[in-house]
Structure formats: structure tokens, C-alpha cells
C-alpha positions in Angstrom: 25.7 27.7 -3.5 28.0 30.2 -4.1 26.4 32.7 -5.5 29.3 35.4 -6.3 31.1 32.2 -8.4 28.0 32.2 -10.4 27.3 35.7 -10.9 30.9 35.9 -12.2 30.3 33.3 -14.6 27.3 34.8 -15.8 29.0 38.3 -16.5 31.6 36.5 -18.3 29.6 34.8 -20.7 27.2 37.3 -21.7 27.5 37.4 -25.4 26.6 33.6 -25.5 23.7 34.3 -23.5 22.3 37.0 -25.3 23.0 34.7 -28.6 20.4 31.8 -26.9 17.5 34.9 -26.6 18.5 35.7 -30.3 18.4 32.1 -31.6 15.1 31.6 -29.7 13.4 34.8 -31.0 14.5 33.8 -34.3 12.6 30.9 -34.5 8.9 31.7 -35.2 6.3 30.4 -33.3 3.1 32.3 -34.2 0.5 30.2 -32.8 -2.7 32.3 -34.1 -1.0 31.1 -37.5 0.5 27.7 -36.7 3.9 29.1 -38.1 7.0 27.1 -36.4 4.9 25.9 -33.6 6.7 22.1 -33.7 10.2 23.5 -34.6 10.4 25.9 -31.6 9.0 23.1 -29.4 11.7 21.0 -30.7 14.2 23.5 -30.1 13.1 24.5 -26.4 13.2 20.7 -25.6 16.9 20.6 -26.9 17.8 23.2 -24.7 16.2 20.7 -22.0 18.3 18.5 -22.6 21.7 20.2 -22.5 20.5 21.1 -19.3 20.5 17.6 -18.5 17.3 17.0 -17.5 16.9 13.5 -17.2 13.5 13.5 -19.2 13.0 16.1 -21.7 9.9 15.4 -24.2 7.2 17.0 -26.4 4.0 15.9 -24.7 1.3 15.7 -27.7 -2.1 17.4 -27.3 -5.2 17.7 -29.2 -3.1 21.3 -30.3 0.4 22.6 -30.0 2.7 20.2 -27.8 3.6 20.9 -24.5 7.5 20.7 -23.8 8.0 18.6 -20.8 11.5 18.2 -18.6 12.2 17.0 -15.5 15.8 18.2 -13.7 16.9 16.0 -10.7 19.0 17.9 -8.7 18.6 15.6 -5.6 16.7 18.3 -3.5 14.1 18.1 -1.2 11.9 20.7 -2.6 10.6 20.8 -6.5 9.2 23.5 -8.6 7.5 24.0 -11.4 9.0 26.1 -14.0 5.5 27.2 -16.0 7.0 29.0 -19.4 5.4 29.7 -23.2 7.3 29.3 -26.2 4.4 30.7 -28.6 4.0 34.4 -29.7 1.5 36.5 -31.2 1.8 37.8 -34.9 3.9 39.7 -36.4 1.7 42.1 -38.9 1.8 45.2 -37.2 3.3 48.0 -38.7 6.1 50.3 -37.3 8.7 47.7 -36.8 12.4 49.7 -36.6 13.9 46.2 -37.3 12.5 43.0 -39.0 10.7 41.2 -35.9 12.0 38.3 -36.5 16.1 39.0 -37.2 16.8 39.6 -32.9 18.3 42.3 -33.6 20.3 44.5 -30.8 19.1 48.4 -30.9 20.2 51.2 -28.8 16.7 52.3 -27.2 17.2 55.3 -24.9 16.9 55.4 -21.8 17.8 51.9 -21.3 20.8 51.3 -23.7 21.3 47.8 -26.0 18.0 45.8 -25.9 16.9 42.9 -27.9 13.6 44.1 -29.8 11.9 40.9 -31.6 8.5 39.2 -31.3 8.7 37.1 -28.0 11.7 39.5 -26.9 9.6 40.2 -23.7 6.5 37.9 -23.7 8.2 35.5 -22.9 11.3 34.1 -25.1 13.7 36.5 -23.5 12.9 35.2 -20.0 12.8 31.8 -20.6 16.3 31.6 -22.4 17.7 33.7 -19.7 16.4 31.5 -17.0 17.8 28.7 -18.7 21.1 30.6 -18.9 20.8 31.2 -15.2 20.4 27.5 -14.6 23.3 26.3 -17.0 25.9 28.9 -15.3 24.9 27.3 -11.8 26.2 24.1 -13.1 29.0 25.4 -15.3 30.8 26.7 -12.0 30.5 23.4 -9.9 27.2 24.0 -8.5 24.4 22.8 -8.0 20.8 23.9 -8.7 19.2 23.8 -5.5 15.7 22.8 -6.3 14.3 19.8 -8.6 12.7 21.4 -11.9 10.1 20.2 -13.5 9.6 22.2 -16.5 6.4 23.2 -18.5 6.4 25.3 -21.8 3.4 25.3 -23.5 2.6 26.2 -27.1 -0.7 27.9 -26.8 -0.7 30.4 -24.0 -1.6 33.5 -26.5 -4.6 30.9 -27.6 -5.8 30.6 -24.2 -4.0 27.7 -23.1 -6.8 25.7 -24.9 -5.4 22.1 -24.2 -2.6 22.7 -21.2 -5.5 21.5 -19.2 -4.7 17.8 -21.4 -1.2 18.1 -20.1 -1.7 18.4 -16.8 -4.0 15.8 -16.3 -2.0 13.5 -17.7 1.0 14.6 -15.8 -1.0 14.7 -12.5 0.6 12.7 -10.5 4.0 14.2 -11.3 3.1 17.7 -11.1 1.7 16.7 -7.5 5.4 16.2 -6.5 5.8 20.6 -6.4 5.7 22.6 -3.7 5.3 25.5 -5.7 5.1 26.9 -9.1 7.9 29.6 -10.6 7.4 31.6 -14.0 10.3 33.7 -14.8 9.4 37.0 -16.1 10.9 40.6 -16.1 8.7 42.8 -13.4 10.9 46.1 -13.5 8.8 49.1 -15.1 10.6 51.6 -17.3 12.0 53.8 -14.2 13.3 50.5 -12.6 10.5 50.0 -10.0 9.8 46.0 -9.4 6.4 45.4 -9.6 5.2 42.0 -8.3 1.6 40.8 -9.1 0.5 37.4 -7.0 -2.5 36.4 -9.1 -4.4 37.2 -12.4 -8.0 37.6 -13.1 -9.8 34.9 -15.6 -10.8 35.4 -19.1 -13.4 34.3 -21.5 -13.2 35.2 -25.1 -16.0 34.7 -27.6 -17.3 36.2 -30.6 -21.0 37.3 -31.9 -21.9 36.3 -35.1 -25.0 37.4 -37.8 -25.4 36.9 -41.0 -28.4 37.6 -43.3 -28.9 33.8 -44.0 -29.4 32.7 -40.0 -31.1 36.0 -39.5 -33.5 35.6 -42.2 -33.0 38.8 -42.9 -30.4 40.9 -45.1 -28.0 39.7 -47.6 -27.7 36.0 -47.5 -24.6 35.0 -49.0 -22.5 38.2 -50.1 -22.4 42.0 -49.8 -24.6 43.8 -52.1 -24.8 47.4 -52.9 -25.4 50.3 -50.4 -28.3 51.3 -52.1 -30.2 48.8 -51.4 -30.6 49.6 -47.8 -33.6 51.3 -48.9 -35.4 48.2 -48.9 -32.9 45.5 -47.4 -31.8 44.9 -43.6 -28.5 45.4 -42.5 -27.0 42.7 -40.2 -24.3 45.2 -39.2 -26.5 47.8 -37.7 -28.7 45.6 -36.1 -25.6 43.7 -34.1 -24.6 47.7 -33.4 -28.2 47.5 -31.9 -27.4 44.5 -29.7 -24.0 46.1 -28.6 -25.6 49.2 -26.9 -27.7 47.2 -24.9 -24.7 45.4 -22.9 -23.4 48.6 -21.2 -24.4 51.7 -19.9 -24.2 54.7 -22.5 -20.4 55.6 -21.8 -19.9 51.9 -21.9 -18.7 51.5 -18.6 -21.3 49.6 -16.4 -22.1 46.1 -17.5 -25.8 45.7 -17.8 -26.3 41.8 -18.5 -28.1 40.5 -16.2 -26.5 38.6 -13.1 -23.0 39.7 -14.3 -21.7 41.2 -10.9 -23.3 38.8 -8.8 -20.3 36.8 -7.7 -17.9 39.4 -7.7 -15.9 39.3 -4.0 -14.7 42.4 -2.2 -11.6 42.9 -2.0 -9.7 40.4 1.2 -8.5 41.8 4.4 -4.8 40.6 3.0 -6.3 42.5 -0.4 -6.8 45.8 1.5 -3.5 45.9 3.5 -1.8 45.3 0.1 -4.1 48.1 -1.7 -3.2 50.3 1.5 0.9 49.9 0.8 0.0 49.9 -2.9 -1.3 53.4 -3.3 1.8 55.1 -1.5 3.8 53.8 -4.4 1.7 53.6 -7.4 3.0 55.6 -10.5 -0.2 56.4 -12.1 1.4 59.0 -14.5 3.9 56.2 -15.6 1.4 53.7 -16.3 -0.3 56.5 -18.5 2.5 57.2 -20.4 3.3 53.4 -21.2 -0.2 52.9 -22.4 -0.2 56.3 -24.5 -3.6 57.2 -22.4 -4.6 60.2 -21.2 -7.1 59.4 -18.4 -8.7 56.7 -16.6 -12.3 56.2 -16.5 -14.0 59.4 -14.5 -10.7 60.6 -14.0 -10.4 58.3 -11.0 -7.2 58.3 -9.1 -4.9 56.6 -6.2 -7.0 54.3 -4.4 -9.9 54.5 -6.5 -8.2 53.6 -9.7 -6.5 50.7 -8.1 -9.5 49.4 -6.8 -11.4 49.9 -10.2 -8.5 48.2 -12.1 -8.4 45.2 -10.0 -11.8 44.2 -8.6 -14.1 45.3 -11.3 -15.0 42.4 -14.3 -14.8 43.5 -17.5 -16.8 43.2 -20.9 -14.8 44.5 -23.6 -14.8 44.5 -27.5 -11.1 43.5 -28.7 -12.4 44.0 -32.8 -15.4 44.2 -34.8 -15.6 43.4 -39.0 -18.0 43.5 -41.6 -18.2 44.7 -44.8 -15.5 46.9 -47.0 -12.7 48.2 -44.9 -10.0 49.0 -47.5 -8.8 52.6 -48.4 -11.3 54.9 -50.6 -14.9 54.1 -51.0 -17.0 51.2 -52.0 -20.7 51.2 -51.2 -21.8 48.2 -49.7 -24.1 46.5 -47.5 -22.2 44.0 -45.6 -24.1 40.2 -45.3 -22.4 39.2 -42.1 -20.8 40.8 -39.2 -18.5 39.5 -36.2 -17.7 40.9 -32.6 -14.7 39.5 -30.5 -15.3 40.0 -26.8 -13.4 39.3 -24.0 -14.8 39.0 -20.5 -12.4 39.4 -17.4 -13.6 37.6 -14.1 -12.4 39.0 -10.7 -13.0 36.6 -7.5 -15.5 34.7 -7.2 -16.9 34.8 -10.8 -16.6 31.2 -12.7 -16.0 30.4 -16.5 -18.9 28.7 -16.9 -21.6 31.2 -15.8 -20.4 33.6 -18.6 -22.1 32.4 -21.8 -25.4 31.1 -20.4 -26.0 35.2 -19.0 -24.7 36.4 -22.3 -27.1 34.1 -24.2 -30.1 34.7 -21.8 -29.2 39.0 -22.4 -29.7 38.4 -25.9 -32.6 36.7 -26.4 -34.2 39.1 -23.8 -33.6 41.7 -25.7 -35.0 40.4 -28.9 -31.6 39.3 -30.5 -32.2 35.7 -30.1 -30.7 35.1 -34.0 -27.1 36.7 -33.0 -25.0 33.7 -32.4 -22.5 32.8 -29.9 -18.5 31.3 -30.5 -16.9 30.4 -27.5 -13.3 30.6 -29.4 -11.5 29.1 -25.9 -12.8 27.3 -23.1 -11.3 30.1 -20.9 -9.8 30.3 -17.4 -10.5 31.5 -14.0 -8.9 33.7 -11.7 -5.7 33.0 -9.4 -4.5 34.1 -6.5 -1.0 33.3 -4.3 -0.9 34.4 -0.7 1.6 37.0 0.2 2.6 35.1 3.3 3.4 32.3 1.3 6.8 31.2 1.4 7.3 31.0 -2.3 6.1 35.0 -2.3 8.5 35.9 0.5 11.3 34.1 -1.5 10.6 36.0 -4.5 10.4 39.2 -2.0 13.7 38.3 -0.3 15.4 38.3 -3.8 14.4 41.9 -4.6 15.2 43.0 -1.2 18.6 41.6 -1.6 19.2 43.3 -4.9 18.0 46.5 -3.4 14.7 46.9 -4.4 11.5 47.5 -2.7 8.7 45.6 -4.6 5.7 47.1 -5.4 3.7 44.5 -4.4 0.1 43.9 -6.1 -2.7 41.7 -5.3 -3.1 40.7 -8.7 -2.5 41.9 -12.4 -5.6 42.8 -14.3 -4.6 40.6 -17.5 -5.0 37.0 -17.5 -2.7 33.9 -17.6 -3.7 29.9 -17.1 -2.3 30.1 -13.1 -5.2 28.4 -12.1 -5.3 25.5 -13.4 -2.2 25.3 -11.0 -3.3 27.5 -8.7 -6.5 25.7 -7.9 -7.7 22.6 -8.1 -6.6 19.7 -8.5 -3.1 20.9 -7.7 -3.7 23.9 -5.1 0.0 25.0 -5.6 1.3 28.8 -4.8 2.1 30.2 -8.1 4.6 33.1 -8.1 6.4 34.8 -10.7 9.6 37.1 -10.6 12.9 38.4 -12.0 14.2 41.8 -12.2 14.3 43.0 -15.5 12.4 45.1 -18.3 10.8 44.7 -21.2 8.0 46.4 -23.1 5.6 46.8 -26.1 4.1 43.2 -25.5 1.4 41.9 -28.6 3.1 45.6 -30.3 5.5 46.5 -33.1 9.1 46.7 -31.3 8.6 44.6 -28.4 11.6 44.9 -26.4 14.0 43.5 -23.5 16.4 45.3 -22.0 20.1 43.2 -22.0 22.3 45.8 -21.6 23.3 47.2 -18.2 23.6 51.0 -16.8 20.0 52.3 -17.6 17.3 53.0 -15.4 16.5 48.9 -15.3 18.5 45.8 -14.8 19.7 44.0 -18.2 20.3 40.4 -19.0 22.7 39.9 -16.6 20.9 41.0 -13.8 17.8 39.3 -14.8 19.7 36.3 -14.8 21.4 36.8 -11.6 18.1 37.1 -9.9 16.5 34.1 -11.4 20.0 32.6 -9.5 18.8 34.3 -6.5 15.2 33.0 -6.6 16.1 29.5 -6.8 18.5 29.9 -3.7 15.8 31.6 -1.5 13.2 29.0 -2.8 15.0 26.4 -1.9 15.4 27.6 1.3 12.0 29.1 2.2 10.6 26.3 1.0 12.3 24.2 3.5 12.5 26.1 6.4 8.5 26.2 5.9 8.1 22.7 5.9 10.3 22.4 8.8 8.1 24.5 10.9 
């Protein structure tokens, strides 16, 4: 493939390519609110048809549809392109522009940025990857690998129905040699960070109300003065929550919680030793607006804690009156949202039984557990896999020595492709930057000349990644 010819086309068609990103973020697709989901899925399907996919369709599930497409390049190797078209809600205060208008904003030190919900998580990358594919064809070249597109509409809901699609299309998916997730992997200083896996997750709610407990208000909140002679479900729940961790909140006391935690592998240790030399913890803290890590850990110790510690985290609690001013009530119900992050070799199936056993052991059998998602396990790909090496090679070709993380501490449904029944190497990558996912003023850098790549660089990196994937996967087959 003549990369330079493709790159020039990308540079010459910047405005048109930016327009596709804006079109996609302007189409709502908020899965938590079921807002615009089918319309967005249809838009993505239409994009795949325009690319030339022989088969592009909406695959129905028990929830939101998966957008499937197959592009036959007549190549020897096939790669699944994993994408997501759903986003988080937009109700946060503090947006500097309307979150669904897709405006371009000057953001120092980056320059021109697209500020919108989904800009970096991950409609921006989805549209940029399709732009890259179309650019290859526009100059008379052929995409160097066959592409199986899988764009789901429930990633923000825990990918709850993606297994239905995988089971239905298993025979097709098994044709693939690897899975690639288009991302933008530069931090705000321009350093490329590459993660080779993810933690797993289980998400659930704890509920307690007076009716189910047999104590406290049974149907509605009552006057706060009644606490003198009526029990409080809210205080009862807080007592239960206090048993889950040590007093500092940092060690989980659920019996057996750490039983299956695997230590870092020799390959992990090798990567950590390299990672600690370039790990910029001050930039990480600055991006998150935090002053310090737990116990003021630094360097290697911080990395090991971050990557290899399972967590039990309270995401939210609500009960009673939470509006302005005062309203004295004794709430009849309290709900707590909790996520548990899983490291190798923990399993999704072990979490809820251990939580149930813990609550019962401490006398809180009246607290109800509502598992919101089935959850999914951890996933990892070896740095030595040809697919991983193809992405690393691309970064080096663009002048970046990537900072390689054994896995990230966040979660994504990679295990559905990375483990049984497909067992495919799963890699992500792209040279670009964005931030504030799930927060106001989510953005992706589109202009060039700042500390990071913009839309042109991102699309060119996708072209190079596809080129390198085709070569290195084929070379691995021959050897």
C-alpha cells in the first residue's frame, strides 16, 4: 500500500472527515436513557454500506442492536474491528458548549478540539477509523485486511447482550486472526500509552427498605422526628457498608475476596520494570484532579497497586431528601451502587455469592442484592503477539516509543473475544488524544500542531496499523 498517497488524501480532506465526526456526535445514542440508539445504529450501518461492506446490518438482541459489517478485501488475514456507538448521559453541569452540538473549540494547549458527548468515548475514533478506511480506497488502494465490524450499543451498560451476538455469529468471528479497537492513546503531553488488557467488572446494587426489613417506614419517607421510635433503613445500610472494608476503606474484608488473585506474571514484571522508568504520576494526578495516591505510594508500588489490586467501590448512594435547604425526613429506602473490579484469576461468578455470604454473616440478611449486569472477566494479550507488535511498530514509525501497560485498571468486554470460545489477541491503538470521558466537556483533539496528534495524525496511524497488522499477522502464519 502506498501510505504517502493515502496520507495526502487524508490531509486534503480534513474538513470532510471532521464533518463525519460532528455528524456522529450530534446523533444522540444514550443507552442509559434509550435515547437515539436505533437511529445511531442505523447511521453507523449506513457508514459501513458506504465503505463497501458486502453485508452490513443491524443484528437484533434482547437489548440494543449490534451493528455488524463484513468488508471483503480478498486478503489473507481478517481482523475484527470492535467499536461502540452508545454514550453516557449528558446531564452534568459545567458544559462550555451544548454537549450534542458537536462544536469545535480552541482548548489550550491542544488547539482545535471537538467538544461533545462521545467525542473520545468513542464516536470520534469510530468515525476516524472509517475515514481512514475510505481514504485507502479513495486513492485506488485496497484495505490490506478483511474487516469484521462489531459496533455494540450497550458498552456503557456493561455489554449485557453482546454475548448473544457473539454466539449467533460465532462461525464468522472465528475466521478472524485478531481484534482491533480504534482508540486515541496519547496523554495530554503526547506520550503514547498502550494497554494490553483490562480488569473485569461486576456491578450491583444493595437495597434496603422498611417493608422488606420489617422495621422503619414501609411505604414512604416520614417526619424525621419519628427517629425517636422508628428504625432507619439508611443508618442500617451504612452499618452494613462499614463492614465491607477496613476503617480506611482500602482493604476489602469480604471473606475470600482475594483468594483467586494471581500475582503478576514474569512478562508483567518485565513490563512494569520498563513502565516505572517513564510513568509520569504527576500528570496522572493532574488529569484526575487528585493530590495523592493511597498511602502516598509512588512509582513501582503505585503501579502494582493500581493494576493488580481488585477493588470494591461505592459508585453512588441515595436515600431521602437530597435537594437544597432542609427537609427533615426519615427515609423509607436506601440504595447503593457498587462495582467490583476483577484481576486475573478472579471470576465474575464468585463475586455475588461472597457478598451475600458476607452480609448474612454480619447479620444483614435483609439487605437485597440486585445484580444490574452479568459482568465480564479480565482479559490480557501478550506483548509478543504479532497483533500487539504491529501496533507497537506503528508507534515507532511515527516517532513514539510507547509506554506499555500490562493492562489497564478500567474494564471493557474484551474477554468476550480474548477468551473462550474465540481466544483472539485483542489490541487497541491510535495516535491522538482526548479526555474527560463520562464528564462535562468531553473532547478529542482535531487540530495539529499541539503536544498531541489531531484528527489527521489519528487517521494516518489507523492506516499504518492496518498495514502493519496485515504484514505481521501474515509473517507469523508463515513462520
